[in-house]
C-alpha positions, 0 to 999 in steps of 0.5 A: 177332710177324712185322714188317709189310713197309713200303710203298716210300713208307714206305720212302724217306720215312721209313727210311734206307737199309741197308747193303746199299743204300747200298753200291750207291748209292755204287758208281761206274762201275767198268769200264774206259774203251772208247775210245768217242767220248762223243756225248751228254753230260749224261746220266741213266739211269733204270731204270723199275719199278712202285713206284720208279725208279732214276736214275743220273747222271755221278759228278761231277753230284752226291755221290750219283750214283744215288738211288731215287724213288717212282713217286707224282707228288710223287716223279716232280716231285722227281726232275725237279727234282733232274736239273735241278739235275744239269745233266742234259739228256737222259734214257734209260728203257726202255719197260717196260709202261705204268710209264713214261708218267707219269714220260714226261710229267713229263720231257717237261714239263720240257723234257728230251730223252728216249730211250725205247729197247727193253729188247731193245737193253740186255739184254746186261749182263754179270754179275748184274743189278740195278736199280742196275746197270740204270740204269749201264749205260743211262747209259753206253750212251746216253753213247756213243749206242749206244741207238736212240729209239723212236717215239713220236707227237705228242700228238693222234696218241696220244689217237687211238691210245689210243681207236683201240685201246680200240674195237678191244678192244671190238670183240673183245669183242662178237665174243666175245658173239657166240660166247657166243650161238652156243654157248649156242644149239648147246647147247639145239640150236638151229642157227640158225648153220648155216642163217645166215651171221652170227647178228650180223645183223638176221636173227640178232639179231631171232630171238635176241631174240625167243627171250630174250623168250619165243618159242618156236615156229619158224614164228613166229620164222622170220617175222624172216627177211630177204629176202636170207637164201638159206636158205628159211623151212622150213630156218630153222625146222627149225633152230630146233627145240631144247630149251629149257633154263632155264640155256642161256637164262639164258646166252643172255640174259647174252651178249645183254646183254653184246653190247649193252653193248659195242655201246653202248661202241663207239658212245660211242668213235665219237662221241669219235673223230669229235671227234678226227679233226675237231681234227686239222688237214688235211694241206697236200700239193702235188698238183701235185708229185706223181708217180704210180707209174705213167704210163698208168693203166687203168680197172679195175672195182673190186668194192664192198667188202662193208660192214663191221658194225664201220665207225664210223657216220660219213664215216670216209673223208672225214675221212681224205682230209681229214688225210692229204691224199690217198686211202689206199684207192686202194691196192687192199687197203687198206680204210678201217679199215686207213688209220684204223689206219695213222694212228691209230698213226703219223700223217701224219709219216712223217720219222721213218723215214729210207727206206722200208727203214727203214720196213718194218724197223721194221715188221718186214717184212723178215727178220733177216740174220746176216752173217759173213765176207761170207757169210750164215749165218743169215736168219730172221724177226724176232718183231715185234708191231705193229698196222700190220704185221697190218693190211698183212698182212691187206690183202695176204691180200684181194688173192688174187682182185683183178683188179688189178696188185697182185692179180697181183703177190701171186699170182705171189709166192704161187705161187713162194714160198707163202702166208706169205712171199707175204703178208709180202712183199706187206705190205712192198710195201704199206708202201712204197706207204704211206710214198711217198704220205706222204713224195713225194706220189705217188698209186698208180694202178692199171694192172690185172692185164694190165700186170703179166703183160706186164711178167713176160713181158718179164722172162722173155724178157730172162732166156732170152735172156741164158741163151742167149747165155751158152751160145752160143745165139741165142733166135728167137722164133716167131709163136704158131699160131692 
């Protein structure tokens, strides 16, 4: 009869450790002294797992310096008690999935100093990797100050971030439901998406819901057409002549129900989002000391932004301006949704990053360089997944037709570097502007595309003068012929 595999709870609470596990737990830090200065004392390293966590402390703190604790709350509390008994002040662990969150909350409540590090920075462990070795390795690295703490916002921003990500997930699911509607109608040869650009709008939804309710006459369906639709009634009526298959009609009905469900979920998130934003304190930015990015602003006619159907149903712009103490949407290309993403992901305190170079590097908007012998031997883009960086890239790509200073700058970069590199470079510049607004109180004032072209002409002229002087010539300007 096959023996039943015991759970982690049973293994840790009822049965003693076997010889192999006991041997691993009794191992000491056997490596030689690397002759590094000890930066952090009274440190513990934790290897986070799904069922259990391995914790390592210095050999002199406890006769059994490495222990295994379960992932249930009672064992996490027992782990915190043991760490306090060992005199541990600082704890290091990796951000493994979502398994670290519960442990982080308990240790944070016990007033431990927590270093949440990226697993990419600790992966170079020589030899065969095990959970015991991983906890020892983290303990060593943190003792000598070789680990970098990850950014972790305050508790109120964490709640806002979780809700905003949940809302974004609902918006994407609603978009998939719209694609499902389009697929079902195309299978019935109902070409409504070819005459109406957005079937999730008022006209498209009215026609689709009439079809679900049993209407099949195209000339009756076309009466739901909004006056702003460019397609004529005859074009829409011809596109609504299809073969009404029962299976596809049922699929269309299911897609409409899913779309309504996600719309209700988004509405509930908006109500909760409004409450969370109202609880955030008002920013105290000294606008009298704020300096503008440019000195002589030129009033430019900004195009009215196209209304976004995914916008929250309350005055999000006013709430963000109150929380930030400034208007982030004054930067051309950054809309209200992008500004909300920045606040929800990062908060309003940017002192965690020492400079704008540090901030843009953390976002993954700077290349990675490998220097050997004083020469750059390799330069490539780092693969960093960051929601703020993604939002800034989308903002940068929207500047292609903007008649502003930033629009002219982006078009110049696009002509020289190509679209992918120009988008990344422009996203980095937008990140620098956002960093200056939060740290120095600077406000962005647009000077227009003509000012950028004037400065670029001055730079080109200065370059030509220096080139001519180096070749022994003198550059003489000639008046333009009219």
